[in-house]
TISEBA-726081 format. One record per residue: residue in one letter; z, x, y of N, C-alpha, C, O in turn; residue number from 1. Coordinates in Angstrom, 3 decimals. Example, Ala and Ser with C-alpha at 12.3 -4.5 7.8 and 13.67 -1.06 7.14 Angstrom:
# TISEBA-726081
<site "a",<7.800,13.190,-5.690>,<7.800,12.300,-4.500>,<7.800,13.200,-3.300>,<8.465,14.236,-3.319>,1>;
<site "s",<7.080,12.850,-2.250>,<7.140,13.670,-1.060>,<7.870,12.900,0.030>,<8.039,13.409,1.138>,2>;
//
This chain:
# TISEBA-726081
<site "m",<-198.047,-43.252,-36.960>,<-198.912,-42.587,-37.907>,<-200.350,-43.010,-37.644>,<-200.630,-44.199,-37.495>,1>;
<site "k",<-201.263,-42.045,-37.586>,<-202.671,-42.347,-37.355>,<-203.307,-42.852,-38.638>,<-202.983,-42.395,-39.734>,2>;
<site "t",<-204.200,-43.782,-38.483>,<-204.922,-44.311,-39.632>,<-206.314,-43.708,-39.629>,<-207.019,-43.751,-38.621>,3>;
<site "t",<-206.702,-43.148,-40.756>,<-208.040,-42.554,-40.839>,<-209.067,-43.644,-41.081>,<-208.737,-44.755,-41.498>,4>;
<site "a",<-210.296,-43.309,-40.814>,<-211.379,-44.272,-40.989>,<-211.489,-44.726,-42.429>,<-211.764,-45.897,-42.692>,5>;
<site "i",<-211.275,-43.808,-43.370>,<-211.422,-44.170,-44.779>,<-210.310,-45.119,-45.210>,<-210.519,-45.965,-46.080>,6>;
<site "a",<-209.126,-44.985,-44.605>,<-208.010,-45.861,-44.959>,<-208.274,-47.282,-44.502>,<-207.718,-48.225,-45.065>,7>;
<site "k",<-209.122,-47.453,-43.477>,<-209.416,-48.788,-42.975>,<-210.403,-49.531,-43.869>,<-210.462,-50.760,-43.846>,8>;
<site "v",<-211.163,-48.798,-44.642>,<-212.149,-49.417,-45.531>,<-211.409,-50.065,-46.681>,<-210.465,-49.486,-47.220>,9>;
<site "e",<-211.815,-51.230,-47.054>,<-211.186,-51.906,-48.175>,<-211.382,-51.093,-49.443>,<-212.462,-50.560,-49.697>,10>;
<site "t",<-210.324,-51.008,-50.231>,<-210.349,-50.224,-51.458>,<-211.446,-50.711,-52.407>,<-212.064,-49.898,-53.094>,11>;
<site "k",<-211.695,-52.007,-52.456>,<-212.702,-52.555,-53.367>,<-214.099,-52.016,-53.066>,<-214.924,-51.898,-53.972>,12>;
<site "k",<-214.364,-51.695,-51.834>,<-215.694,-51.264,-51.442>,<-215.935,-49.779,-51.686>,<-217.072,-49.312,-51.621>,13>;
<site "l",<-214.860,-49.035,-51.967>,<-215.010,-47.605,-52.190>,<-215.563,-47.345,-53.591>,<-215.045,-47.870,-54.576>,14>;
<site "a",<-216.576,-46.562,-53.669>,<-217.114,-46.158,-54.964>,<-216.239,-45.024,-55.489>,<-215.890,-44.100,-54.754>,15>;
<site "v",<-215.896,-45.107,-56.750>,<-215.057,-44.082,-57.358>,<-215.966,-42.937,-57.812>,<-216.821,-43.119,-58.679>,16>;
<site "p",<-215.774,-41.766,-57.224>,<-216.628,-40.634,-57.588>,<-216.359,-40.169,-59.024>,<-215.289,-40.403,-59.586>,17>;
<site "r",<-217.331,-39.526,-59.574>,<-217.230,-38.994,-60.926>,<-216.085,-37.972,-60.958>,<-215.960,-37.147,-60.053>,18>;
<site "g",<-215.268,-38.031,-61.985>,<-214.152,-37.102,-62.130>,<-212.901,-37.506,-61.378>,<-211.879,-36.825,-61.464>,19>;
<site "y",<-212.966,-38.610,-60.637>,<-211.822,-39.033,-59.835>,<-210.619,-39.389,-60.716>,<-209.492,-38.995,-60.418>,20>;
<site "k",<-210.858,-40.133,-61.797>,<-209.742,-40.548,-62.654>,<-209.030,-39.337,-63.239>,<-207.806,-39.329,-63.371>,21>;
<site "s",<-209.795,-38.326,-63.585>,<-209.201,-37.095,-64.100>,<-208.360,-36.421,-63.024>,<-207.240,-35.982,-63.287>,22>;
<site "l",<-208.905,-36.340,-61.810>,<-208.166,-35.759,-60.688>,<-206.886,-36.542,-60.429>,<-205.816,-35.957,-60.260>,23>;
<site "l",<-206.999,-37.849,-60.398>,<-205.833,-38.703,-60.161>,<-204.767,-38.465,-61.223>,<-203.580,-38.378,-60.906>,24>;
<site "g",<-205.181,-38.362,-62.468>,<-204.237,-38.106,-63.558>,<-203.518,-36.770,-63.385>,<-202.309,-36.678,-63.598>,25>;
<site "r",<-204.261,-35.742,-63.002>,<-203.659,-34.425,-62.797>,<-202.674,-34.449,-61.622>,<-201.585,-33.880,-61.700>,26>;
<site "v",<-203.074,-35.118,-60.530>,<-202.198,-35.212,-59.361>,<-200.922,-35.968,-59.706>,<-199.827,-35.551,-59.331>,27>;
<site "r",<-201.064,-37.077,-60.420>,<-199.875,-37.844,-60.836>,<-198.962,-36.989,-61.700>,<-197.743,-36.997,-61.528>,28>;
<site "g",<-199.551,-36.260,-62.619>,<-198.766,-35.390,-63.499>,<-197.977,-34.346,-62.724>,<-196.799,-34.111,-62.996>,29>;
<site "i",<-198.640,-33.723,-61.758>,<-197.972,-32.710,-60.929>,<-196.811,-33.336,-60.163>,<-195.719,-32.770,-60.102>,30>;
<site "l",<-197.054,-34.502,-59.580>,<-195.987,-35.181,-58.827>,<-194.830,-35.575,-59.738>,<-193.670,-35.396,-59.367>,31>;
<site "e",<-195.117,-36.100,-60.907>,<-194.061,-36.502,-61.843>,<-193.238,-35.301,-62.301>,<-192.010,-35.371,-62.361>,32>;
<site "r",<-193.920,-34.196,-62.626>,<-193.199,-32.992,-63.040>,<-192.340,-32.450,-61.894>,<-191.215,-32.003,-62.116>,33>;
<site "g",<-192.871,-32.490,-60.675>,<-192.105,-32.036,-59.512>,<-190.870,-32.883,-59.284>,<-189.788,-32.366,-59.008>,34>;
<site "r",<-191.044,-34.187,-59.403>,<-189.889,-35.087,-59.240>,<-188.844,-34.827,-60.322>,<-187.645,-34.818,-60.045>,35>;
<site "a",<-189.304,-34.615,-61.553>,<-188.379,-34.342,-62.656>,<-187.619,-33.031,-62.397>,<-186.408,-32.966,-62.610>,36>;
<site "r",<-188.320,-31.999,-61.942>,<-187.656,-30.728,-61.630>,<-186.645,-30.909,-60.493>,<-185.565,-30.319,-60.522>,37>;
<site "a",<-186.989,-31.708,-59.513>,<-186.070,-31.960,-58.393>,<-184.812,-32.679,-58.885>,<-183.701,-32.340,-58.476>,38>;
<site "r",<-184.989,-33.669,-59.761>,<-183.819,-34.372,-60.315>,<-182.942,-33.415,-61.106>,<-181.717,-33.442,-60.986>,39>;
<site "q",<-183.575,-32.562,-61.921>,<-182.814,-31.595,-62.715>,<-182.062,-30.617,-61.828>,<-180.904,-30.295,-62.096>,40>;
<site "a",<-182.712,-30.143,-60.773>,<-182.061,-29.219,-59.849>,<-180.866,-29.891,-59.174>,<-179.808,-29.279,-59.026>,41>;
<site "l",<-181.034,-31.135,-58.769>,<-179.945,-31.879,-58.147>,<-178.786,-32.035,-59.131>,<-177.629,-31.828,-58.765>,42>;
<site "e",<-179.093,-32.399,-60.376>,<-178.039,-32.554,-61.388>,<-177.299,-31.240,-61.618>,<-176.070,-31.224,-61.682>,43>;
<site "r",<-178.042,-30.135,-61.742>,<-177.396,-28.826,-61.947>,<-176.485,-28.498,-60.770>,<-175.376,-27.998,-60.954>,44>;
<site "e",<-176.957,-28.780,-59.570>,<-176.158,-28.483,-58.385>,<-174.908,-29.359,-58.326>,<-173.843,-28.887,-57.929>,45>;
<site "q",<-175.025,-30.615,-58.714>,<-173.852,-31.494,-58.722>,<-172.809,-30.990,-59.726>,<-171.615,-30.961,-59.428>,46>;
<site "v",<-173.268,-30.600,-60.903>,<-172.346,-30.081,-61.921>,<-171.682,-28.810,-61.405>,<-170.463,-28.667,-61.497>,47>;
<site "q",<-172.465,-27.894,-60.870>,<-171.933,-26.633,-60.346>,<-170.932,-26.894,-59.216>,<-169.880,-26.258,-59.160>,48>;
<site "t",<-171.255,-27.814,-58.331>,<-170.370,-28.129,-57.204>,<-169.060,-28.709,-57.693>,<-167.996,-28.302,-57.225>,49>;
<site "w",<-169.109,-29.645,-58.619>,<-167.884,-30.229,-59.161>,<-167.032,-29.144,-59.802>,<-165.815,-29.111,-59.620>,50>;
<site "w",<-167.676,-28.254,-60.556>,<-166.938,-27.202,-61.240>,<-166.238,-26.295,-60.227>,<-165.071,-25.948,-60.405>,51>;
<site "e",<-166.946,-25.917,-59.174>,<-166.361,-25.041,-58.148>,<-165.207,-25.719,-57.423>,<-164.181,-25.092,-57.162>,52>;
<site "v",<-165.371,-27.001,-57.096>,<-164.288,-27.740,-56.428>,<-163.084,-27.853,-57.362>,<-161.945,-27.643,-56.946>,53>;
<site "g",<-163.346,-28.184,-58.620>,<-162.258,-28.267,-59.600>,<-161.530,-26.950,-59.745>,<-160.305,-26.924,-59.865>,54>;
<site "k",<-162.269,-25.859,-59.735>,<-161.658,-24.528,-59.850>,<-160.754,-24.249,-58.651>,<-159.644,-23.742,-58.813>,55>;
<site "e",<-161.224,-24.577,-57.453>,<-160.408,-24.376,-56.242>,<-159.100,-25.164,-56.335>,<-158.022,-24.634,-56.064>,56>;
<site "i",<-159.212,-26.409,-56.713>,<-158.018,-27.259,-56.812>,<-157.077,-26.724,-57.881>,<-155.878,-26.583,-57.642>,57>;
<site "n",<-157.616,-26.427,-59.058>,<-156.774,-25.975,-60.169>,<-156.124,-24.627,-59.884>,<-154.970,-24.415,-60.256>,58>;
<site "e",<-156.836,-23.711,-59.234>,<-156.242,-22.426,-58.874>,<-155.119,-22.610,-57.853>,<-154.096,-21.929,-57.919>,59>;
<site "d",<-155.313,-23.524,-56.918>,<-154.268,-23.803,-55.935>,<-153.033,-24.377,-56.629>,<-151.904,-24.014,-56.302>,60>;
<site "l",<-153.254,-25.264,-57.577>,<-152.114,-25.846,-58.301>,<-151.385,-24.774,-59.105>,<-150.157,-24.789,-59.183>,61>;
<site "q",<-152.126,-23.850,-59.699>,<-151.493,-22.769,-60.458>,<-150.677,-21.852,-59.551>,<-149.596,-21.404,-59.932>,62>;
<site "k",<-151.189,-21.572,-58.357>,<-150.451,-20.727,-57.406>,<-149.119,-21.368,-57.039>,<-148.150,-20.682,-56.712>,63>;
<site "n",<-149.091,-22.671,-57.100>,<-147.876,-23.406,-56.771>,<-147.150,-23.834,-58.038>,<-146.465,-24.856,-58.067>,64>;
<site "n",<-147.313,-23.038,-59.076>,<-146.646,-23.225,-60.367>,<-146.917,-24.585,-60.999>,<-146.114,-25.082,-61.789>,65>;
<site "g",<-148.045,-25.177,-60.650>,<-148.427,-26.442,-61.261>,<-147.418,-27.559,-61.059>,<-147.327,-28.482,-61.867>,66>;
<site "r",<-146.661,-27.467,-59.974>,<-145.641,-28.492,-59.718>,<-146.301,-29.861,-59.585>,<-147.264,-30.037,-58.839>,67>;
<site "a",<-145.767,-30.809,-60.316>,<-146.352,-32.153,-60.368>,<-146.365,-32.814,-58.989>,<-147.379,-33.381,-58.582>,68>;
<site "k",<-145.243,-32.744,-58.271>,<-145.195,-33.395,-56.958>,<-146.202,-32.777,-56.000>,<-146.879,-33.481,-55.251>,69>;
<site "y",<-146.290,-31.462,-56.035>,<-147.249,-30.778,-55.168>,<-148.672,-31.208,-55.530>,<-149.456,-31.563,-54.650>,70>;
<site "g",<-148.999,-31.177,-56.801>,<-150.337,-31.549,-57.265>,<-150.699,-32.973,-56.901>,<-151.821,-33.251,-56.476>,71>;
<site "e",<-149.750,-33.872,-57.069>,<-149.988,-35.274,-56.722>,<-150.225,-35.431,-55.222>,<-151.137,-36.143,-54.801>,72>;
<site "r",<-149.404,-34.767,-54.429>,<-149.536,-34.861,-52.972>,<-150.875,-34.285,-52.511>,<-151.576,-34.893,-51.703>,73>;
<site "v",<-151.221,-33.112,-53.030>,<-152.479,-32.460,-52.640>,<-153.670,-33.325,-53.060>,<-154.626,-33.484,-52.301>,74>;
<site "t",<-153.607,-33.872,-54.247>,<-154.698,-34.729,-54.732>,<-154.893,-35.918,-53.806>,<-156.023,-36.236,-53.434>,75>;
<site "f",<-153.815,-36.567,-53.434>,<-153.924,-37.724,-52.544>,<-154.405,-37.327,-51.148>,<-155.180,-38.054,-50.527>,76>;
<site "l",<-153.948,-36.179,-50.658>,<-154.390,-35.726,-49.336>,<-155.879,-35.381,-49.333>,<-156.607,-35.751,-48.412>,77>;
<site "i",<-156.324,-34.671,-50.371>,<-157.751,-34.330,-50.457>,<-158.582,-35.606,-50.545>,<-159.593,-35.749,-49.857>,78>;
<site "a",<-158.148,-36.522,-51.388>,<-158.878,-37.791,-51.550>,<-158.951,-38.537,-50.215>,<-160.003,-39.048,-49.831>,79>;
<site "r",<-157.829,-38.590,-49.526>,<-157.804,-39.286,-48.237>,<-158.745,-38.632,-47.231>,<-159.536,-39.306,-46.572>,80>;
<site "d",<-158.645,-37.304,-47.125>,<-159.422,-36.594,-46.112>,<-160.914,-36.536,-46.435>,<-161.737,-36.434,-45.525>,81>;
<site "l",<-161.266,-36.598,-47.702>,<-162.686,-36.627,-48.092>,<-163.210,-38.059,-48.239>,<-164.389,-38.281,-48.515>,82>;
<site "e",<-162.313,-39.011,-48.049>,<-162.659,-40.433,-48.155>,<-163.230,-40.786,-49.534>,<-164.255,-41.457,-49.660>,83>;
<site "v",<-162.514,-40.300,-50.565>,<-162.829,-40.644,-51.953>,<-161.540,-41.125,-52.602>,<-160.473,-41.075,-51.988>,84>;
<site "t",<-161.637,-41.583,-53.825>,<-160.441,-42.052,-54.516>,<-159.700,-40.875,-55.156>,<-160.312,-39.855,-55.474>,85>;
<site "p",<-158.400,-41.011,-55.343>,<-157.660,-39.962,-56.061>,<-158.224,-39.749,-57.476>,<-158.226,-38.626,-57.982>,86>;
<site "q",<-158.696,-40.818,-58.103>,<-159.275,-40.689,-59.443>,<-160.471,-39.742,-59.432>,<-160.662,-38.970,-60.371>,87>;
<site "y",<-161.260,-39.800,-58.392>,<-162.409,-38.912,-58.233>,<-161.945,-37.452,-58.244>,<-162.553,-36.608,-58.903>,88>;
<site "i",<-160.876,-37.164,-57.517>,<-160.338,-35.801,-57.461>,<-159.750,-35.413,-58.813>,<-159.943,-34.283,-59.262>,89>;
<site "y",<-159.041,-36.321,-59.467>,<-158.513,-36.036,-60.810>,<-159.654,-35.727,-61.781>,<-159.552,-34.802,-62.588>,90>;
<site "d",<-160.741,-36.501,-61.703>,<-161.887,-36.271,-62.589>,<-162.497,-34.890,-62.366>,<-162.858,-34.204,-63.322>,91>;
<site "i",<-162.609,-34.488,-61.107>,<-163.156,-33.167,-60.797>,<-162.256,-32.069,-61.371>,<-162.732,-31.105,-61.970>,92>;
<site "s",<-160.966,-32.237,-61.176>,<-160.004,-31.253,-61.664>,<-160.037,-31.175,-63.192>,<-160.056,-30.083,-63.760>,93>;
<site "r",<-160.044,-32.323,-63.847>,<-160.085,-32.367,-65.319>,<-161.367,-31.735,-65.837>,<-161.338,-30.993,-66.819>,94>;
<site "f",<-162.490,-32.018,-65.188>,<-163.780,-31.463,-65.598>,<-163.707,-29.943,-65.672>,<-164.144,-29.350,-66.659>,95>;
<site "q",<-163.161,-29.310,-64.645>,<-163.102,-27.847,-64.630>,<-162.102,-27.325,-65.661>,<-162.333,-26.270,-66.252>,96>;
<site "r",<-161.014,-28.029,-65.886>,<-160.038,-27.588,-66.890>,<-160.617,-27.687,-68.300>,<-160.409,-26.798,-69.126>,97>;
<site "v",<-161.342,-28.765,-68.569>,<-161.921,-28.977,-69.898>,<-163.078,-28.020,-70.151>,<-163.288,-27.580,-71.282>,98>;
<site "f",<-163.827,-27.697,-69.104>,<-164.957,-26.773,-69.208>,<-164.681,-25.568,-68.296>,<-165.315,-25.421,-67.251>,99>;
<site "p",<-163.721,-24.696,-68.701>,<-163.338,-23.582,-67.821>,<-164.450,-22.554,-67.608>,<-164.452,-21.824,-66.617>,100>;
<site "i",<-165.377,-22.509,-68.534>,<-166.535,-21.621,-68.379>,<-167.764,-22.507,-68.348>,<-168.048,-23.235,-69.299>,101>;
<site "l",<-168.479,-22.435,-67.258>,<-169.664,-23.264,-67.099>,<-170.888,-22.428,-67.432>,<-171.153,-21.411,-66.791>,102>;
<site "k",<-171.626,-22.864,-68.433>,<-172.811,-22.114,-68.850>,<-173.895,-22.214,-67.789>,<-174.042,-23.234,-67.115>,103>;
<site "s",<-174.640,-21.139,-67.660>,<-175.688,-21.106,-66.635>,<-176.871,-22.004,-66.993>,<-177.636,-22.399,-66.114>,104>;
<site "t",<-177.022,-22.324,-68.263>,<-178.135,-23.186,-68.670>,<-177.621,-24.606,-68.845>,<-177.467,-25.086,-69.968>,105>;
<site "l",<-177.364,-25.259,-67.753>,<-176.840,-26.621,-67.786>,<-177.950,-27.581,-68.180>,<-178.996,-27.646,-67.534>,106>;
<site "k",<-177.707,-28.315,-69.239>,<-178.736,-29.239,-69.700>,<-178.301,-30.693,-69.616>,<-179.102,-31.601,-69.836>,107>;
<site "l",<-177.040,-30.909,-69.299>,<-176.538,-32.270,-69.218>,<-176.281,-32.639,-67.762>,<-176.153,-31.774,-66.895>,108>;
<site "t",<-176.209,-33.935,-67.518>,<-175.937,-34.417,-66.172>,<-174.432,-34.450,-65.924>,<-173.628,-34.318,-66.847>,109>;
<site "l",<-174.083,-34.625,-64.686>,<-172.674,-34.742,-64.336>,<-172.040,-35.917,-65.073>,<-170.894,-35.826,-65.511>,110>;
<site "s",<-172.767,-37.003,-65.210>,<-172.244,-38.174,-65.931>,<-171.894,-37.820,-67.369>,<-170.872,-38.275,-67.880>,111>;
<site "h",<-172.724,-37.014,-68.033>,<-172.413,-36.558,-69.393>,<-171.073,-35.810,-69.407>,<-170.194,-36.089,-70.222>,112>;
<site "y",<-170.945,-34.853,-68.480>,<-169.735,-34.032,-68.460>,<-168.481,-34.844,-68.138>,<-167.415,-34.588,-68.698>,113>;
<site "i",<-168.604,-35.807,-67.251>,<-167.449,-36.651,-66.916>,<-166.985,-37.407,-68.156>,<-165.789,-37.483,-68.435>,114>;
<site "i",<-167.935,-37.964,-68.895>,<-167.606,-38.704,-70.113>,<-166.999,-37.768,-71.156>,<-165.982,-38.091,-71.769>,115>;
<site "l",<-167.623,-36.615,-71.354>,<-167.130,-35.662,-72.357>,<-165.750,-35.126,-71.998>,<-164.938,-34.881,-72.890>,116>;
<site "a",<-165.471,-34.942,-70.718>,<-164.175,-34.414,-70.292>,<-163.032,-35.355,-70.638>,<-161.884,-34.921,-70.741>,117>;
<site "k",<-163.327,-36.629,-70.819>,<-162.291,-37.605,-71.141>,<-161.933,-37.607,-72.631>,<-160.954,-38.239,-73.028>,118>;
<site "i",<-162.712,-36.911,-73.452>,<-162.431,-36.832,-74.891>,<-161.381,-35.757,-75.108>,<-161.621,-34.583,-74.825>,119>;
<site "q",<-160.217,-36.153,-75.609>,<-159.105,-35.221,-75.730>,<-159.274,-34.234,-76.889>,<-158.843,-33.085,-76.795>,120>;
<site "n",<-159.895,-34.679,-77.970>,<-160.069,-33.812,-79.128>,<-161.209,-32.835,-78.850>,<-162.369,-33.236,-78.755>,121>;
<site "s",<-160.876,-31.556,-78.721>,<-161.892,-30.563,-78.342>,<-162.967,-30.393,-79.411>,<-164.110,-30.069,-79.089>,122>;
<site "k",<-162.620,-30.603,-80.668>,<-163.610,-30.490,-81.746>,<-164.643,-31.614,-81.623>,<-165.846,-31.371,-81.712>,123>;
<site "d",<-164.168,-32.832,-81.420>,<-165.083,-33.970,-81.227>,<-165.933,-33.770,-79.977>,<-167.137,-34.028,-79.977>,124>;
<site "r",<-165.280,-33.305,-78.911>,<-165.997,-33.086,-77.659>,<-167.107,-32.048,-77.857>,<-168.232,-32.233,-77.392>,125>;
<site "g",<-166.782,-30.969,-78.543>,<-167.769,-29.921,-78.799>,<-168.927,-30.407,-79.647>,<-170.082,-30.071,-79.386>,126>;
<site "l",<-168.616,-31.201,-80.668>,<-169.650,-31.759,-81.534>,<-170.589,-32.662,-80.740>,<-171.810,-32.545,-80.844>,127>;
<site "l",<-170.016,-33.552,-79.954>,<-170.831,-34.476,-79.162>,<-171.623,-33.743,-78.083>,<-172.780,-34.077,-77.829>,128>;
<site "l",<-171.008,-32.750,-77.451>,<-171.711,-31.973,-76.439>,<-172.920,-31.270,-77.065>,<-174.022,-31.310,-76.518>,129>;
<site "g",<-172.705,-30.635,-78.202>,<-173.789,-29.933,-78.879>,<-174.939,-30.843,-79.248>,<-176.102,-30.493,-79.048>,130>;
<site "q",<-174.623,-32.004,-79.784>,<-175.675,-32.947,-80.182>,<-176.373,-33.541,-78.971>,<-177.585,-33.758,-78.991>,131>;
<site "a",<-175.613,-33.805,-77.917>,<-176.217,-34.363,-76.695>,<-177.238,-33.389,-76.119>,<-178.303,-33.797,-75.657>,132>;
<site "v",<-176.908,-32.106,-76.148>,<-177.839,-31.089,-75.641>,<-179.024,-30.953,-76.588>,<-180.179,-30.976,-76.161>,133>;
<site "k",<-178.728,-30.812,-77.879>,<-179.778,-30.583,-78.882>,<-180.803,-31.708,-78.917>,<-182.007,-31.463,-78.999>,134>;
<site "e",<-180.310,-32.953,-78.853>,<-181.200,-34.107,-78.980>,<-181.552,-34.740,-77.637>,<-182.202,-35.784,-77.586>,135>;
<site "d",<-181.119,-34.102,-76.555>,<-181.445,-34.580,-75.206>,<-181.042,-36.043,-75.017>,<-181.827,-36.872,-74.557>,136>;
<site "w",<-179.783,-36.333,-75.389>,<-179.287,-37.706,-75.293>,<-179.170,-38.152,-73.842>,<-178.675,-37.399,-73.004>,137>;
<site "p",<-179.615,-39.357,-73.536>,<-179.247,-39.942,-72.246>,<-177.768,-40.347,-72.310>,<-177.181,-40.377,-73.391>,138>;
<site "v",<-177.184,-40.648,-71.187>,<-175.763,-41.022,-71.137>,<-175.477,-42.218,-72.045>,<-174.420,-42.272,-72.674>,139>;
<site "s",<-176.394,-43.165,-72.121>,<-176.170,-44.352,-72.962>,<-176.015,-43.970,-74.437>,<-175.190,-44.558,-75.136>,140>;
<site "d",<-176.792,-42.998,-74.924>,<-176.648,-42.553,-76.313>,<-175.324,-41.825,-76.520>,<-174.703,-41.958,-77.575>,141>;
<site "l",<-174.892,-41.063,-75.531>,<-173.599,-40.385,-75.634>,<-172.483,-41.416,-75.747>,<-171.579,-41.270,-76.569>,142>;
<site "r",<-172.546,-42.449,-74.929>,<-171.520,-43.505,-74.997>,<-171.530,-44.189,-76.360>,<-170.472,-44.474,-76.922>,143>;
<site "r",<-172.733,-44.456,-76.898>,<-172.828,-45.081,-78.218>,<-172.258,-44.163,-79.291>,<-171.589,-44.623,-80.216>,144>;
<site "a",<-172.523,-42.870,-79.167>,<-172.014,-41.906,-80.138>,<-170.488,-41.859,-80.110>,<-169.845,-41.751,-81.154>,145>;
<site "i",<-169.920,-41.941,-78.922>,<-168.462,-41.961,-78.798>,<-167.915,-43.228,-79.442>,<-166.897,-43.183,-80.134>,146>;
<site "g",<-168.581,-44.354,-79.220>,<-168.172,-45.609,-79.868>,<-168.249,-45.509,-81.378>,<-167.360,-45.989,-82.082>,147>;
<site "a",<-169.302,-44.892,-81.876>,<-169.461,-44.727,-83.324>,<-168.387,-43.794,-83.863>,<-167.853,-44.023,-84.948>,148>;
<site "r",<-168.070,-42.761,-83.124>,<-167.046,-41.807,-83.545>,<-165.692,-42.503,-83.642>,<-164.928,-42.259,-84.576>,149>;
<site "r",<-165.402,-43.362,-82.683>,<-164.139,-44.125,-82.738>,<-164.123,-45.041,-83.952>,<-163.092,-45.204,-84.606>,150>;
<site "l",<-165.266,-45.632,-84.245>,<-165.375,-46.499,-85.415>,<-165.134,-45.710,-86.693>,<-164.479,-46.202,-87.611>,151>;
<site "v",<-165.653,-44.497,-86.760>,<-165.442,-43.637,-87.921>,<-163.950,-43.417,-88.125>,<-163.453,-43.493,-89.248>,152>;
<site "l",<-163.245,-43.146,-87.047>,<-161.811,-42.893,-87.143>,<-161.027,-44.143,-87.532>,<-160.040,-44.056,-88.263>,153>;
<site "l",<-161.465,-45.308,-87.046>,<-160.756,-46.548,-87.335>,<-161.002,-47.073,-88.744>,<-160.067,-47.512,-89.414>,154>;
<site "e",<-162.242,-47.032,-89.195>,<-162.593,-47.640,-90.475>,<-162.347,-46.726,-91.662>,<-162.268,-47.187,-92.801>,155>;
<site "g",<-162.226,-45.448,-91.403>,<-161.894,-44.494,-92.449>,<-162.829,-44.546,-93.645>,<-164.048,-44.564,-93.474>,156>;
<site "p",<-162.279,-44.571,-94.854>,<-163.101,-44.467,-96.063>,<-164.005,-45.675,-96.303>,<-164.910,-45.605,-97.135>,157>;
<site "h",<-163.781,-46.771,-95.596>,<-164.588,-47.976,-95.788>,<-165.844,-47.973,-94.920>,<-166.615,-48.933,-94.922>,158>;
<site "l",<-166.034,-46.909,-94.195>,<-167.168,-46.811,-93.283>,<-168.486,-46.685,-94.045>,<-168.594,-45.948,-95.024>,159>;
<site "t",<-169.463,-47.413,-93.573>,<-170.805,-47.316,-94.146>,<-171.793,-47.127,-93.006>,<-171.489,-47.462,-91.861>,160>;
<site "p",<-172.982,-46.592,-93.309>,<-173.977,-46.467,-92.241>,<-174.290,-47.811,-91.596>,<-174.569,-47.874,-90.399>,161>;
<site "e",<-174.247,-48.888,-92.383>,<-174.543,-50.216,-91.833>,<-173.519,-50.626,-90.785>,<-173.860,-51.293,-89.808>,162>;
<site "s",<-172.261,-50.228,-90.983>,<-171.239,-50.623,-90.017>,<-171.358,-49.843,-88.707>,<-170.832,-50.266,-87.678>,163>;
<site "v",<-172.047,-48.711,-88.750>,<-172.227,-47.895,-87.558>,<-173.560,-48.181,-86.886>,<-173.740,-47.860,-85.712>,164>;
<site "r",<-174.486,-48.773,-87.605>,<-175.852,-48.971,-87.121>,<-175.903,-49.661,-85.758>,<-176.811,-49.404,-84.967>,165>;
<site "r",<-174.948,-50.523,-85.485>,<-174.988,-51.232,-84.210>,<-174.761,-50.295,-83.023>,<-175.050,-50.653,-81.881>,166>;
<site "f",<-174.246,-49.100,-83.294>,<-173.992,-48.157,-82.206>,<-175.127,-47.177,-81.966>,<-175.434,-46.849,-80.820>,167>;
<site "l",<-175.751,-46.708,-83.038>,<-176.700,-45.615,-82.887>,<-177.986,-45.841,-83.656>,<-177.997,-46.526,-84.679>,168>;
<site "p",<-179.070,-45.264,-83.163>,<-180.311,-45.281,-83.932>,<-180.111,-44.490,-85.230>,<-179.199,-43.667,-85.313>,169>;
<site "e",<-180.928,-44.721,-86.212>,<-180.811,-44.105,-87.538>,<-180.669,-42.582,-87.481>,<-179.835,-42.017,-88.189>,170>;
<site "k",<-181.463,-41.916,-86.655>,<-181.431,-40.452,-86.645>,<-180.077,-39.885,-86.241>,<-179.792,-38.726,-86.539>,171>;
<site "r",<-179.240,-40.660,-85.578>,<-177.949,-40.168,-85.142>,<-176.831,-40.503,-86.141>,<-175.731,-39.960,-86.039>,172>;
<site "l",<-177.104,-41.388,-87.100>,<-176.076,-41.796,-88.047>,<-175.584,-40.641,-88.899>,<-174.382,-40.517,-89.132>,173>;
<site "t",<-176.468,-39.812,-89.358>,<-176.106,-38.739,-90.270>,<-175.041,-37.848,-89.678>,<-174.024,-37.578,-90.317>,174>;
<site "l",<-175.265,-37.396,-88.473>,<-174.331,-36.486,-87.815>,<-172.918,-37.046,-87.771>,<-171.959,-36.338,-88.078>,175>;
<site "l",<-172.785,-38.290,-87.399>,<-171.465,-38.847,-87.130>,<-170.787,-39.458,-88.337>,<-169.565,-39.606,-88.330>,176>;
<site "t",<-171.527,-39.820,-89.376>,<-170.903,-40.547,-90.470>,<-171.011,-39.877,-91.828>,<-170.215,-40.175,-92.719>,177>;
<site "e",<-171.949,-39.001,-92.010>,<-172.207,-38.444,-93.331>,<-170.969,-37.820,-93.956>,<-170.650,-38.103,-95.111>,178>;
<site "k",<-170.279,-36.986,-93.218>,<-169.113,-36.315,-93.743>,<-168.004,-37.315,-94.093>,<-167.366,-37.205,-95.140>,179>;
<site "k",<-167.787,-38.280,-93.214>,<-166.726,-39.257,-93.430>,<-167.044,-40.158,-94.609>,<-166.155,-40.478,-95.398>,180>;
<site "i",<-168.321,-40.580,-94.745>,<-168.711,-41.473,-95.837>,<-168.570,-40.772,-97.167>,<-168.179,-41.386,-98.160>,181>;
<site "r",<-168.888,-39.476,-97.195>,<-168.785,-38.725,-98.448>,<-167.335,-38.388,-98.789>,<-167.041,-37.818,-99.840>,182>;
<site "g",<-166.440,-38.753,-97.877>,<-165.028,-38.482,-98.122>,<-164.626,-37.085,-97.687>,<-163.572,-36.582,-98.077>,183>;
<site "g",<-165.478,-36.454,-96.871>,<-165.204,-35.079,-96.422>,<-164.336,-35.016,-95.216>,<-164.028,-33.927,-94.733>,184>;
//
């Protein structure tokens, strides 16, 4: 890489021209927004790819009458040949089964969907998915919400907002506990 004459000058000796800080701020903003869009595009593509792979696997299993031995063998062969774990293939397959219709406006990351796919109760899964999208939850908040939801189920009528506080910030308590605390 060639070094320009200006790059050789010590930074301390350079006079900062008028308006430079504003320019720098705008350039940083553009770069940050571009990086964010790139991350979002990558996440959408990962979700779409997993869904398509899961669909291929699940359709193949259905063509073979969903035979357990066949499915197990195919899962292990795919995992071996792709050099991934069988659990990885099971997760992909489960993801597509749990979310048979993939919305075009994907707002969650693949990690969100993997976690949500493991929730067996579709009503709970739908509630958490909706709130995660609405409130733009990071994966850590989704995990905390799932922990709080389990606590709601375990503690039953004795549940109080204070007992859930260790899992979620105040703004998330209402959604997960209000109905249960009121006895609803």
